[in-house]
Structures are given as C-alpha cells and as structure tokens.
N, C-alpha and C positions, 0 to 999 in steps of 0.2 A: 385670551383667558382660558384657563383650564380648570377642570375638576378632578379632584382626587376621589377616588372611591374605595371604601372599605366594606367588605363583606364578612358577615359572621352568621353562624347557623346555631339554633337552639332547638331543643325539642318542643314539639307542639303540645297543646293541653292534653290530648288524649294519649300521648306518647308513642303513637304509631308513625309519626313522620317528623319533619323538621319545619322550621320557619326560617327563611332567609332574611336577614336584616342587612340592609344596604344604607350606608351613610355616605353622603357626598358633601365635599366642602370645595369652595372655590378660592381664588386668590384674594377675595375680599372677605373672607371668613363667613360667607353665607353658607348655611347648612340645610340639607335636605335629608329626610328620612323615609325610607320605604321599608314595608314588610310584605314578603311574598309567602303565602301559605302554601306549603308544598304537599300537605296531607289533604286528601279529598274529603275526609270526614270532617276535619276542622274547617276546611274551606266552606263546605256546605252549612255548618253551624254558623260561621261567620256571615254568610249570605243571608240566612234566616234573621240573624241578630240585626244586621243592617235594614232589612225589610221592616223588622219590628220597630226599630228606632225611627225609621222614616215615617211610619204610621203614626207614632207617638208625636212626632214633629208637626204632622199634618192636623191632628187632633188639637195640638197645643195652639197652632195658628188660628184654628177655628174659635177656640176658647178665648184666646186673647182678643180677637176681633169683637166677640160678644161682650167681654168685660169692658173694653174700651168704648164701645157703643152705649152700653148701659150707663158707664160713668159720665160720658159726655151729655147723654140725654138727661140725666138726673143731677149731676153735680158741676158741670162745666161753669155755669153761671155762679155758683157759690165759689168756686175756685177763683174766677176772675174778680168777683166782689170782694173777696178776702183782701186782694192786693190793691183793689181800687181805693181803698181807705188810706193807702200809705201815701206819704207826702213826696218821697223821692225814689229814685231808681236805686240808690244805695240801700235804702230801707228794704226794698223788694229783694234785692241781692242778699242782704243779711238774713232775711227769713228763709229764702231759698237755700242758702249755703248752710244755715243751722240745721235745716231739715235734710241735708244731704241730697237735695234734688238738683241743685246747681253746684258743681264742683270746681268751677273755674274761678280765677281770681276776679276781683272787682274791676280791674282795668279791662280784662278780657270780657267781662260781662258787658261793659260799656261799648267795647269794640263790636260785639255781636249785634248789638242794638243799632249802633251808628252804621256800620259798613253794610249791614244787610238791609238798611233802610226799614228796620223792623220796629214796631211799636212794642212796648212793654206787654201789652195785651197779647199780641201775636206771638211773642216769645213765649208767654206763659202757656198759650195753646200748644206750642210745640213740645213742652215739657210734659204734656199729658201722654205719657207712653207706659207700656205695661210695667216696666221695671220700676217706675216712679209711683204707681198707683198706691201700694201700701204706705209709702211715705206721705203722699198726699192725703190719704185717709186719716193718717195719724195727725198731720198738721191741721186738717180741717175739723178733726174730732167727729168724724163721720161714724155713725152706728147704724149700719144697714146689713141685716142678716142675709138678704138676697145677694148683695154684692160680696160679702164675706164667703158665702157658699160658693159663688161663682169663681172666686180667687183660689179656693183650696187646692185643687188638682193642677191648674196650670201653673200656680206659684211654686209648687213642688217640682215641677218639671224645669221651670225656669232656673230655680236655685241649683238643681242637678246639673244642668247644662253649664251654668256659670263654673260650678265646681270642676266639671271635666275640662272646661276651657283652660282654667287656672292650672290644674294638674298637667295638662298637655303643654302649656307654655312653660311650666317649671321644668318638665321632663326635657323639653327642647333646650331651655337655657342651661340645664345641668350638663348637657352633653357638649357644651362649647368647649 
C-alpha cells in the first residue's frame, strides 16, 4: 500500500512567511492533512494559542466535573424517579428519544440493555453526561439558578468545541 503526497504553500497570517500544507492519500482513499508553519512569528503565535486552548480545556474539565457532581447530588434521584413511573422500556425510550437524550433506535436501545446486562436504571445513570444536562434539565423542568450559573461558561465552551469539530469534519470531507 502506498501513499500519494501533495504539497502546497500559502502565505501565513502575518505575511512574512509560508505555511506548508501536505495532503496524503492512500489506495483506500484515506486522507491525512498536515500543516507546517514555516514562519517563526506565526509558529510562536500558534504555540501560544495551543497553550491557551489547553488551559481552557483543563478549566472546562474541572467545571464539567463540578456540574456533574452537583447534578448527581441534587437531581439523580429525581431523574431516576421520573422514569420509574413508566410501565415499559419502550415508554422510557420514547421519552428519552423525544428529549434527544437517546438517539438510537428502539431496537438498539433494547440491545444495549440486553447485551450489556444493564438495567434501565443503570442505563439512565450512564446518560447523565455533560452534553445531556441541559436536555435533562428541560425534561425534568428543573429550575435551579446555581446549576444554571454553573452551566453557563462550560456550556459555551462545549458548544464551541462541537462547532469546531463539525467544521473540521466538514473541511476534511470537502477535500475528498
């Protein structure tokens, strides 16, 4: 198996140097992209930007943990109780699916419970993740200013990272 490599150059942001862009593709149409900043000024700016983004990620991880701990301490029982009144797994799935907390099909939901030897309660606990917290708040009609305040900043970061991931995936797909 071999890789074909294509190299192009474009001006860097400051205009004093170049950025080398390398695209590699193999026989199976897998694609890799690399950028090498050849300008020292832009390279230093990029390094600082990466450090800044890393510090934001560390802060987000800490905030995420605080939000999840707070939610579990104060609302996990309410979350489980909400579904305990439901008569079937299908009814649980319908509520989860309508709230966009569970996006799989009903048969996949059944499979998850069956093959993992998981109870519905244990599965519900696994759905308490940061990305689902706003949906769970809406579903349970929780009105908690402390939780809302805790969510503000990390939720913005979370949405920003999702947007970046989507844009990167689109950029990668577009180059196929």
